[in-house]
C-alpha positions in Angstrom: 51.5 -99.2 -29.7 53.6 -98.8 -32.9 57.4 -97.3 -33.0 56.0 -94.3 -34.6 53.4 -93.8 -31.8 55.5 -94.5 -29.0 58.7 -92.0 -30.0 55.9 -88.9 -30.2 53.4 -89.9 -26.9 54.1 -90.4 -23.5 52.7 -93.5 -21.9 50.9 -94.1 -18.9 54.0 -96.8 -17.3 52.9 -96.8 -13.4 51.6 -95.6 -10.0 54.1 -93.6 -7.3 54.2 -95.3 -4.3 56.3 -93.7 -1.9 60.0 -91.9 -1.1 63.0 -93.4 -2.3 65.7 -94.0 0.8 67.5 -90.5 -0.5 65.3 -87.3 -0.6 65.5 -86.8 -4.4 64.2 -90.3 -5.2 60.9 -91.8 -5.4 59.6 -95.5 -6.0 56.8 -96.3 -8.2 55.0 -99.8 -9.2 54.7 -100.8 -13.1 54.0 -104.3 -14.5 56.1 -103.0 -17.3 59.1 -104.9 -17.7 61.1 -103.8 -21.5 59.7 -100.0 -21.1 61.3 -99.7 -17.5 64.9 -100.1 -17.8 67.7 -98.9 -16.0 68.8 -95.1 -17.3 65.3 -94.8 -19.0 63.3 -91.5 -18.3 60.3 -91.1 -16.9 58.2 -88.1 -15.2 55.5 -87.3 -13.1 53.3 -84.2 -13.2 53.3 -81.6 -9.8 51.7 -78.4 -9.4 54.2 -75.9 -9.1 52.3 -72.0 -8.4 50.0 -71.6 -11.2 52.0 -73.8 -13.9 51.9 -77.5 -14.2 55.4 -78.9 -14.7 56.3 -82.9 -15.8 59.3 -83.8 -13.7 61.5 -85.5 -15.1 63.7 -88.9 -13.5 65.9 -91.0 -14.6 65.4 -95.0 -13.6 68.4 -96.2 -11.4 67.0 -99.5 -9.7 64.3 -102.4 -10.1 63.7 -104.6 -8.4 60.7 -107.5 -8.9 58.4 -107.2 -6.0 56.1 -110.4 -7.0 56.1 -113.3 -9.6 54.8 -116.3 -10.4 55.2 -118.9 -7.6 58.1 -120.9 -7.9 56.3 -123.9 -8.9 55.4 -122.5 -11.9 59.1 -122.0 -12.9 60.8 -125.4 -11.5 59.5 -127.2 -14.8 61.8 -125.7 -17.6 60.4 -128.0 -20.0 56.7 -126.2 -19.3 56.2 -122.5 -20.0 54.9 -120.5 -16.7 52.5 -118.8 -19.3 50.6 -122.1 -19.9 50.6 -123.0 -16.3 49.6 -119.8 -15.5 46.6 -119.7 -18.2 45.0 -123.2 -17.2 44.1 -121.7 -14.0 42.7 -118.1 -15.5 45.7 -116.0 -14.5 47.9 -114.0 -16.8 51.5 -114.1 -16.8 51.9 -109.8 -17.1 49.8 -109.5 -14.8 51.5 -111.6 -12.1 54.7 -109.9 -12.2 55.4 -106.2 -10.6 58.7 -104.5 -10.3 59.5 -101.5 -7.9 61.4 -98.7 -9.6 63.8 -96.3 -8.0 64.1 -93.0 -10.0 66.4 -90.0 -9.4 64.4 -86.8 -9.8 66.2 -84.2 -12.4 63.4 -81.8 -12.7 61.8 -79.9 -15.3 63.5 -78.2 -18.4 63.3 -74.5 -18.0 63.5 -73.0 -21.9 64.8 -69.8 -19.8 67.8 -70.9 -18.4 68.0 -73.4 -21.1 68.9 -76.1 -18.1 66.9 -78.6 -15.8 65.2 -76.8 -12.6 64.1 -79.4 -9.5 61.3 -77.5 -7.9 61.6 -79.9 -4.9 57.7 -81.2 -5.0 57.8 -84.8 -4.2 55.1 -87.1 -6.0 52.2 -88.3 -3.8 51.5 -91.4 -3.3 48.9 -92.9 -6.4 50.3 -90.3 -8.7 50.6 -91.7 -12.5 54.1 -91.9 -13.7 54.5 -91.7 -17.3 57.3 -92.7 -19.8 59.0 -90.0 -21.2 58.6 -89.8 -25.2 61.0 -89.9 -27.5 60.2 -86.5 -28.9 60.5 -85.0 -25.6 64.0 -86.5 -24.9 65.2 -85.4 -27.9 64.2 -81.4 -27.0 65.5 -81.9 -23.7 68.5 -83.9 -23.0 70.8 -82.1 -25.3 71.3 -78.5 -25.1 72.2 -78.5 -29.1 70.4 -80.1 -32.1 72.4 -81.8 -34.6 74.2 -79.4 -37.3 73.8 -76.6 -35.8 76.5 -74.2 -35.1 78.2 -75.9 -31.9 76.9 -79.2 -31.8 78.1 -82.3 -32.2 76.0 -85.1 -32.6 77.9 -87.9 -31.2 75.3 -90.8 -30.8 71.6 -91.3 -29.5 70.1 -92.9 -26.0 71.0 -96.4 -25.3 67.8 -97.1 -24.1 65.8 -96.3 -27.3 66.1 -97.4 -31.0 69.1 -96.3 -32.7 69.1 -92.7 -33.7 65.3 -92.3 -32.1 67.0 -89.9 -29.3 70.0 -88.2 -30.7 72.3 -87.3 -28.3 74.2 -83.6 -29.0 76.9 -82.3 -27.3 77.7 -78.5 -26.9 80.8 -77.7 -28.2 81.0 -74.1 -26.3 81.0 -76.1 -23.1 83.2 -79.0 -24.0 86.1 -76.6 -25.2 86.0 -74.1 -22.9 85.4 -76.3 -19.3 87.4 -79.9 -20.8 86.9 -83.4 -21.6 87.9 -86.6 -20.0 87.1 -90.3 -22.6 87.8 -93.3 -20.0 87.4 -96.1 -20.9 89.2 -100.0 -20.8 91.0 -101.7 -23.6 88.8 -102.0 -26.8 85.9 -100.2 -25.3 85.9 -97.8 -28.4 87.3 -94.5 -26.5 89.9 -93.7 -29.7 86.7 -94.5 -32.1 84.7 -92.2 -30.0 87.2 -89.6 -30.6 87.2 -90.0 -33.7 83.7 -89.2 -34.0 83.5 -86.1 -32.2 86.7 -84.9 -34.4 84.7 -85.6 -37.2 82.2 -83.0 -35.6 84.6 -80.4 -34.6 85.4 -80.5 -38.6 82.2 -80.1 -40.2 81.0 -77.1 -41.9 79.2 -76.2 -38.7 81.5 -75.9 -36.4 85.5 -75.3 -38.1 87.4 -75.9 -35.4 91.1 -75.9 -34.8 91.9 -79.1 -33.5 95.6 -80.7 -32.3 95.9 -84.5 -31.7 98.9 -85.6 -29.6 98.7 -89.2 -31.0 101.7 -92.0 -29.4 100.3 -94.8 -31.1 99.5 -93.7 -34.5 96.0 -94.1 -35.1 94.3 -91.3 -36.2 96.1 -90.8 -39.7 93.1 -92.4 -41.2 91.0 -89.2 -40.7 92.7 -87.9 -43.6 89.6 -89.1 -45.5 87.8 -86.3 -44.6 89.5 -83.7 -47.0 88.2 -85.8 -49.9 84.2 -86.1 -47.9 81.7 -84.0 -49.4 80.2 -83.9 -45.9 83.2 -81.5 -44.6 82.6 -78.6 -47.7 80.7 -76.5 -47.6 79.0 -74.3 -50.2 81.2 -71.0 -49.4 84.6 -72.7 -50.4 85.2 -74.6 -46.5 87.0 -77.6 -47.0 88.4 -79.4 -43.9 92.0 -80.1 -43.4 93.9 -83.3 -41.9 97.5 -82.3 -41.7 99.8 -85.5 -40.1 103.6 -84.5 -38.5 105.5 -87.8 -38.1 108.3 -87.9 -35.4 111.2 -87.3 -38.1 109.2 -83.3 -38.5 108.5 -83.0 -35.1 111.2 -80.1 -34.0 111.1 -78.3 -30.7 113.2 -74.8 -30.2 116.2 -75.5 -27.3 115.7 -71.8 -26.1 111.9 -73.1 -25.5 112.8 -75.7 -23.2 112.8 -74.5 -19.2 115.3 -75.5 -16.6 113.1 -78.0 -15.3 112.5 -79.5 -19.1 116.7 -80.3 -19.4 117.2 -81.9 -15.8 114.3 -83.8 -16.6 115.9 -85.1 -20.3 119.5 -86.2 -18.7 120.0 -90.0 -17.5 119.3 -91.2 -13.8 122.1 -90.7 -11.7 122.9 -87.5 -12.8 124.7 -86.1 -9.2 123.1 -82.8 -7.6 126.5 -81.4 -8.3 126.2 -81.6 -12.2 122.4 -80.4 -11.7 123.9 -77.4 -9.7 126.4 -76.5 -12.5 123.2 -76.5 -14.6 121.4 -74.2 -12.8 124.1 -72.1 -13.1 124.3 -72.1 -16.4 121.1 -72.0 -17.3 120.4 -69.0 -15.7 123.2 -66.9 -16.7 122.5 -67.4 -20.2 118.8 -66.6 -20.1 119.8 -63.5 -18.0 121.2 -62.2 -20.9 119.9 -59.9 -23.8 120.1 -63.4 -26.2 118.5 -65.5 -23.4 115.3 -62.8 -22.8 114.8 -62.4 -26.5 115.3 -66.4 -26.8 118.0 -66.5 -29.7 120.0 -69.1 -28.0 121.0 -72.8 -29.3 122.2 -75.3 -27.1 126.2 -74.7 -28.2 125.6 -71.5 -26.2 124.1 -73.6 -23.5 127.0 -75.7 -23.4 129.7 -73.1 -24.0 128.1 -71.5 -20.5 128.5 -75.3 -19.0 131.8 -75.4 -20.0 132.9 -71.7 -18.8 131.6 -73.1 -15.5 135.1 -75.4 -15.0 137.2 -71.8 -14.8 135.2 -70.8 -11.7 133.4 -67.6 -10.9 133.6 -64.2 -11.7 135.4 -63.5 -9.3 138.4 -65.1 -10.6 138.7 -68.5 -8.4 139.6 -71.5 -10.9 137.9 -75.0 -10.4 138.8 -77.5 -9.0 139.7 -81.1 -10.5 136.4 -82.4 -8.6 134.5 -79.9 -10.3 135.8 -80.5 -13.6 135.2 -84.0 -13.3 131.5 -83.6 -12.8 130.9 -80.6 -15.6 132.7 -83.0 -17.9 130.4 -85.7 -17.3 127.5 -83.1 -17.2 128.8 -82.1 -21.0 128.5 -85.5 -21.9 125.0 -86.3 -20.7 123.8 -83.3 -22.6 125.8 -84.4 -25.6 124.3 -87.6 -25.5 120.8 -85.8 -25.5 121.0 -82.6 -27.7 123.8 -83.5 -30.3 122.6 -86.0 -31.7 122.0 -86.4 -35.6 118.1 -87.5 -35.4 117.8 -85.1 -32.2 114.3 -83.4 -32.1 115.9 -80.5 -30.1 117.0 -78.1 -32.9 118.5 -74.6 -32.3 116.1 -72.7 -34.9 113.4 -74.8 -35.9 110.0 -76.2 -34.2 106.6 -76.0 -35.5 104.7 -72.8 -36.1 101.8 -72.6 -33.9 99.8 -71.5 -36.7 100.5 -74.6 -38.9 99.7 -76.4 -35.8 96.3 -74.6 -35.2 94.0 -73.7 -38.1 90.4 -73.3 -37.7 89.1 -75.7 -40.0 92.1 -78.0 -39.8 93.2 -81.2 -37.6 96.6 -81.6 -37.3 97.9 -85.3 -35.6 101.4 -85.2 -34.2 102.4 -88.5 -34.1 104.7 -89.5 -31.3 105.0 -93.5 -31.5 108.7 -93.1 -32.3 109.5 -90.6 -29.9 110.8 -91.8 -26.4 108.3 -91.4 -23.3 110.1 -88.7 -21.5 110.8 -86.7 -25.0 107.1 -87.2 -25.8 106.2 -84.9 -22.7 108.5 -82.4 -22.7 107.2 -82.0 -26.4 103.4 -81.5 -25.0 104.9 -79.5 -22.1 106.3 -77.1 -24.3 103.8 -77.0 -26.9 101.1 -76.6 -24.3 103.1 -73.7 -22.6 103.6 -71.9 -26.4 100.0 -72.4 -26.8 98.8 -71.3 -24.0 101.3 -67.8 -24.0 100.0 -67.2 -27.5 96.8 -67.0 -26.2 97.0 -65.4 -23.1 99.0 -62.1 -25.4 96.8 -62.3 -27.7 93.5 -61.7 -25.8 95.1 -59.4 -23.9 96.4 -57.9 -27.4 100.0 -58.0 -26.3 100.8 -60.2 -29.4 102.1 -58.5 -32.4 100.3 -60.1 -35.5 103.7 -61.1 -37.3 104.8 -63.1 -34.0 104.9 -66.5 -33.0 102.7 -65.8 -30.3 100.1 -64.6 -32.2 96.8 -67.0 -32.3 93.7 -65.2 -32.6 91.5 -68.0 -32.2 90.4 -70.5 -29.7 92.1 -74.1 -30.0 91.5 -77.5 -28.5 94.2 -80.3 -28.5 93.2 -83.6 -27.6 96.0 -86.0 -25.5 95.7 -89.9 -26.2 97.3 -91.7 -23.5 96.9 -88.8 -20.9 98.3 -91.0 -18.6 101.4 -90.7 -19.9 101.4 -86.6 -19.7 100.0 -86.4 -16.1 100.8 -89.9 -14.0 99.6 -90.0 -11.0 101.9 -90.3 -7.7 104.7 -88.4 -10.6 106.2 -85.6 -11.2 106.8 -85.1 -15.1 107.1 -81.9 -16.7 103.8 -81.8 -18.4 101.6 -82.4 -15.5 102.1 -78.6 -14.1 101.2 -76.9 -17.6 98.3 -79.2 -18.0 96.6 -78.0 -14.1 97.6 -74.6 -15.4 95.4 -74.9 -18.9 92.9 -76.7 -16.9 92.6 -74.2 -14.1 92.8 -71.5 -16.4 92.5 -72.2 -20.1 88.3 -70.9 -19.8 89.4 -67.6 -19.7 91.9 -67.7 -22.8 90.3 -70.4 -25.2 92.6 -73.1 -24.8 90.3 -76.6 -24.2 92.0 -79.8 -23.2 90.9 -83.3 -24.2 91.7 -86.0 -22.2 91.7 -90.0 -23.3 93.4 -92.3 -21.1 92.1 -96.5 -21.2 93.7 -96.4 -17.0 92.0 -93.1 -15.2 93.4 -94.6 -12.0 96.8 -93.5 -13.5 95.9 -90.2 -14.1 96.1 -87.3 -11.8 93.2 -86.6 -9.7 93.7 -83.0 -10.0 94.0 -83.1 -13.7 90.8 -85.7 -14.0 88.5 -83.6 -11.8 88.7 -80.4 -13.9 87.6 -82.0 -16.8 83.8 -81.0 -16.8 82.6 -83.2 -19.4 83.3 -86.7 -19.0 82.1 -90.0 -21.9 82.8 -93.0 -19.8 82.8 -96.3 -21.2 83.3 -99.7 -19.7 85.5 -99.6 -17.0 86.1 -103.1 -15.5 89.6 -102.5 -13.4 88.3 -101.8 -9.3 90.8 -99.0 -9.0 89.5 -97.6 -12.2 86.1 -97.5 -11.0 86.8 -95.9 -8.1 88.2 -93.3 -9.3 86.2 -92.4 -11.6 83.4 -92.4 -8.9 85.5 -90.1 -7.0 86.5 -87.5 -9.4 83.5 -87.0 -11.8 80.9 -85.4 -10.2 78.3 -85.2 -12.8 77.4 -88.9 -13.3 75.3 -90.6 -10.6 76.3 -93.2 -8.4 74.1 -95.9 -10.2 74.7 -95.0 -13.6 78.4 -95.4 -12.7 77.5 -98.9 -11.5 76.8 -100.0 -15.0 80.1 -99.2 -16.3 81.2 -102.9 -16.8 78.3 -104.1 -18.3 78.5 -101.4 -21.2 79.3 -103.1 -24.4 82.1 -101.4 -27.3 80.8 -98.2 -28.2 78.0 -97.7 -25.5 78.9 -94.9 -22.8 77.7 -92.8 -20.3 77.8 -89.1 -20.7 78.0 -86.4 -18.3 78.9 -82.5 -17.6 78.1 -79.7 -18.7 78.1 -81.2 -22.6 74.8 -82.2 -22.0 71.9 -81.2 -19.8 71.5 -84.5 -17.6 74.0 -87.7 -17.7 72.7 -90.0 -20.2 73.5 -93.7 -21.4 74.5 -93.0 -24.8 75.3 -95.5 -28.3 78.5 -93.7 -30.3 77.1 -93.3 -33.8 79.1 -94.7 -36.2 82.1 -93.0 -37.6 82.5 -91.7 -41.5 86.1 -92.2 -41.5 87.9 -95.6 -40.9 88.8 -96.2 -37.3 92.7 -96.4 -37.2 93.1 -98.2 -34.1 91.7 -101.9 -34.6 92.8 -104.6 -33.0 94.7 -107.2 -35.3 93.0 -110.5 -35.9 96.0 -113.2 -35.2 94.6 -116.2 -36.5 93.6 -114.4 -39.5 96.8 -113.1 -40.2 98.4 -116.5 -39.6 96.5 -118.5 -41.8 97.0 -115.7 -44.4 100.5 -116.0 -43.9 100.1 -119.9 -45.1 97.8 -119.2 -48.1 98.9 -119.7 -51.5 98.8 -116.2 -52.7 101.3 -114.9 -49.9 103.4 -118.2 -50.7 104.0 -117.1 -54.4 104.4 -113.2 -53.3 106.9 -114.1 -50.8 108.8 -116.5 -53.4 108.8 -113.6 -55.7 110.5 -110.9 -53.0 112.9 -113.2 -52.3 114.0 -114.2 -55.8 114.9 -109.7 -56.4 116.3 -110.2 -53.1 118.7 -112.7 -53.9 121.4 -111.6 -56.1 123.3 -114.3 -58.4 127.0 -114.9 -56.7 130.1 -113.5 -59.1 131.4 -116.9 -61.2 134.3 -117.9 -59.0 137.8 -117.8 -60.7 140.2 -121.7 -59.9 142.3 -121.0 -57.4 146.0 -120.8 -58.6 147.8 -123.8 -57.7 151.4 -122.8 -55.1 154.0 -124.7 -55.3 155.4 -125.7 -52.2 159.3 -125.8 -51.2 160.3 -128.9 -48.9 
């Protein structure tokens, strides 16, 4: 049968043997080997009232139940097919496989989802391999190039491009996303594919990428690509903010943020005086309006030296603690290269705009400051969306954000680490649990699921899971991800680069996917160290280095002869 015929016709492939070990499983017997791979889709026909239903299922296990005798296989020099033909046997007819299928159900057009009628197959019923045409129609909730569609790849068990896998952007953004993979498995590449889809003319999303490694600046090529333009004048934008352009307004920091930024060894006494000063400052009129800066906070801390309002003066011990606190505050906030500012911060309208992808490059900012940047930003975004949805934000204010937004966090375990308390964890939890109501979507990307807070991970309702070999990370995924079956997760170590298990609300049923090629260049490629070393010794590089050195070396000025001084004895 040709490839074209197999993609449009359902193929009889086996016969039901009976129920499996679990209630929603059944077994069938087949002589077919190539078409009954794990992750493939088959169906049987069941009578549901007056309707005939094609009950789709996913192959999760396979076992060889009959094979050629061992004697036929013992001589590697003689192919078993030759031995079997001599005695009148066909090799294919000797091999039988027992296949385990996990029932999914039939696809309901009215519901736009699968329905399992709980009608098991009878022994002897025929089992069919579902055609690619059928699968393309029921596996994905959207079709490529539709509004709200993200074409991320194709079904791994079929030829490339034969069965497109298309995510529902509405569901991904509103119920959040997790991309999980070991280093080098392609998680950043996959995130780039998703961003490309979000920027296409049929989506025009407002996207922010928090990029700790500087991997996403290659997305700028979107701006010159015709595939990201539309006849109505739409042109996708990519805006890069390097670390020197990132500013956080001091008045947007909470008391917890400021305490978190202080170095280890800050005593409880110092933190007490900081709390007193912060609360007094923010309780005033300027504090309530957010019109204070670092110097105002410093002045309020300094005032603690002179005692309380009842006239009691500060003791020498108190003065010493306050001076030490001021030194710590100055060391963090009063630096020329500080990201903290009294007046500046990036307006939300610059960070988020439909049809714009904004990349915050945090690679040259230390980790605890990165966490504060993310915490303050997410708080601002969440507050703006809440106030805008409730019609409480003035259109001219920074709290006015009249469209849903989506934020991708690379190295997400930095911002919500398991077993630790950092300033960004709580706001992430709040948005993941409440953001759907206000149009704030989060995407988490991490290579160490085991190091990510499990409450945070479990609230991401769409998962793209790539190769994971660490047993702790595998166990974390199995416990936190509800959508994918255990058997599909067992396939994770065997996945190769660019292959993924996709599950959750973004697709109609868990699938094994081959991620499509990117339109833009990937910015996270691994360096080829041997090639770079060899290049260093190439004639062209040697000549280039010689020329550079000649330009850098300045001729020394001509030395005048030293005057000979007379010596008195």
